[in-house]
N, C-alpha and C positions, 0 to 999 in steps of 0.2 A: 504494500500500500504506500502511495506517495505521501509525503508530508506537505501540508499546505502552508502558504506564506503567512507570516505573522503580520504583514503589512497589507492592510486592505484598503480599497479605494473609498473615496468619499461620495456620498449621494449627491444628486443634483441639487437637492434642497439645501445642502450645507456646503455648497461650493465656495462661499465666501470664507470659509475656514479651510485653508489649504493644508496640505500634508505638513508643511513647515510649522504652521500654527498649531496643528494637532499634536506635533511632537515637541512643542515649546521651543522652536527654533526661531530666532529673530534675525531680521535683515534678509538680504537676497542671497541665501545660501545656494551654492552651485554643487559642491562636492563635499563629502565627509569621508575621511579615512579613519576608521576606528580600530584600535588595537588593544586587546586585553592582555595585561601582564599579570599572570597568576603568581602568588607568593608561595603556593604549596599548602597553605592553610585551607581547610575545607569547611563547608557548611552543607548540611543535608538538604537545604531548600534551594540550592543553586545548582543548575544543570551544567555539566561540563560539555563543551562543544569541541568538535574536531578541528575547527579553524578559529584562530584567535583574531584574525583580521577581517573586517568587513568594510566594503566601500558602498556609498550611496550617491546617486546622481539625481538632481532635481532640475526642472525647467524654470524659466523666469517667472512663471505664475505660482511657483511653490509646489508643483505636483511632483511626486516621486516617479522618476522614469525607470530606474533600475537599481538593484542592489545585488552584490555578489560577495562571496567569501573567498579568501585567499589562503591556501595551505602553507605549510612551513617551507615549501620549495618555491613559493611565489607564483604558483599556478592557480587559476580560477577553479574552484570546486563547485559549489552550488551558485546559481544565479536566477534572478527573476526580472522579467521585463513587463512594463505596464503600458498599455495602449489606451488612448482617450478618443472620444468622439468629438465632433465639432463644437459641442456645448461644454467641453471640458470634463465630461463625466467618463470615468474609467469603464471601458467596454470589454477588456480582456486582459488577463494576466497569464503570461507564459513562463513556465518553470523549466530550468535546465540543470543537469548534473554533468559536470565536466564537458560543457558545451553541447550535450545531447539532450533534446527535448524529452521531458519526463511527465509532462502533464500541463493542463490549463485550468484556470479558474474563470468561470463565467458569472458575472454579477446578475442577480435577479432584481429587476427594478420594477417597483409598483408605486404609482402615485408620486413619482419623482424621487423616491427613496430606494436605496439599495437594501433589500430585505433579506439578502443572503447571497450565497455563492453555490454554484454547482461545480464540483471539483472532479476532473476527469484525469485518467492516467494517459500514458503515451499512446495507447490504442484507442482513445476516445471513449472509453468505458467509464460511466459514472461510478465513483468510489465513495465519495463523501459529500454531504450537503451541510452547509452552515446556514442556520436560520436565525435572524435577528428579531428581537422584540424591542419596540421603541416606547419611550415615554417622551412625548413631544418630539424634539429633534435628536434626542440622545438615545443611544443603544444601551438598554439596561439589562438585556439578557442575550446570550449567545448559546445556541444549541447546536451540537454536532450530531448528525444523523448518518447511519450507514446506508449502503446501497438499497436496502429494503425500506428506508424511511424511518427506521427505529432510532430513538434517541440513545446515544452511547455516552454522552456527557453534556454538561451545561455549565455556564458561568453566569452568575447574576452579579450586576454591577450597581454600585451606588455612586451617583454623579452629583457633585455640588459645584455650582458656578462653572459648569463645563469641564470639570476635572474629576478624574477617578479618585475616590476617597476610600472605597472598600469594595471587595469582591468575594463571592462565595463560589467555590467549585464543587459540583455534584456529579455523582456517577449515574449510570443508566437507570438505576432504581430511585433516584432522587435523594440518595443519602449524601450527606455532606462529606467531602474529602478534605477540604481545607478552607479556611477563611483568612483574608488578608486585609489589613488596614494600612493606609498610606498617609504620611505627614509630609507637607511640602514646605520649602523654605521661601524666603522673600522673592526669589527669582522664579518661583512656581515649579521648581524641580523637586522630585521626591527625595526627601532627606532621611526618611525612616520608613521601613516596611516591617510590619509585625505579622507573621504568618503562624497560624495554629493548625496543626495536623490533627484532624478529628479522631483518627484511629487510636492514637495514644495520648491525645491532648498535649502534645509536645509543641513548645513555642520556639520560633526562630525569629530573632530580631536583627535585621540588617540596618546599618546606618551608613549614610553617604556624605562625604565632604567634597566640595567642588572648587575648582579654579576656573575663572571666566576670561574670555577675550573682551575686546572693546565693544563688541556688538551685544554682549550680555549672554552669549552662549558658552556653556561649559566646555572646556578643552581638556580638563583632567578631572576624573572622578575616582575617589578612593573609597572602596567598600570595606566596611568593618563588620565582623561578627565575633561576639563574645570578647570584645576588646582587642582582637587581632585583625590586621589587614589581610583580606583574602584576595582581593583583586585591585589593580590599578588600571584604569581605562584612559587611554589617551585618544583625543579626537583632533585631527588636523582638518580644519575647515577652510574651504576656498569659497570666495564670494564672487558673484557677477560684478563686473566693473560698472561704475556709474550709479 
């Protein structure tokens, strides 16, 4: 089964809020080169990735055009391309693995809103469906369905002033897997994440410290768990001229 992209498109109704704005990026960002430096300390709530370097490319309207991961040898591993229609609404997402197409995401648009995605493998066979539940213009629940239309997981979100402040992850039977609460700093970046795993009621608290560039975007993020640094993330940001 293919993995779906964590970066989804915005609905026509919310086009005034670009991908940059949704990701709390300020100014006319063109490219971001993000590198994760692990210290070797671990936390059970952080997933380890095969590639520590990810690059993102945006257009001048703030729409995400592509992102891709770079392996330790400097080669592109996974990548995703975004296509938009004339009204600036995302119409197709194509996923690649080592430059080979592995699937597509097709937005489902109803009443000017993206209400979900149909996710197909490289053979054009439907594998997964994402279904969104809205409260006003905000997505407050995301459901993942299998090829039979059965719910296999869901995430309920609490939004305040357009920002995620809490979320609850549930399994296919509706049982809570985990709950997370987020605290933001004066720059609106997440400075603390408290996650509780329901199975054993174990808590994980991650805290974040930042360094910023002149545009107000963070270029260094230091992640702490249990008083120890677990990751340092560096972002090199390029801006459009003018």
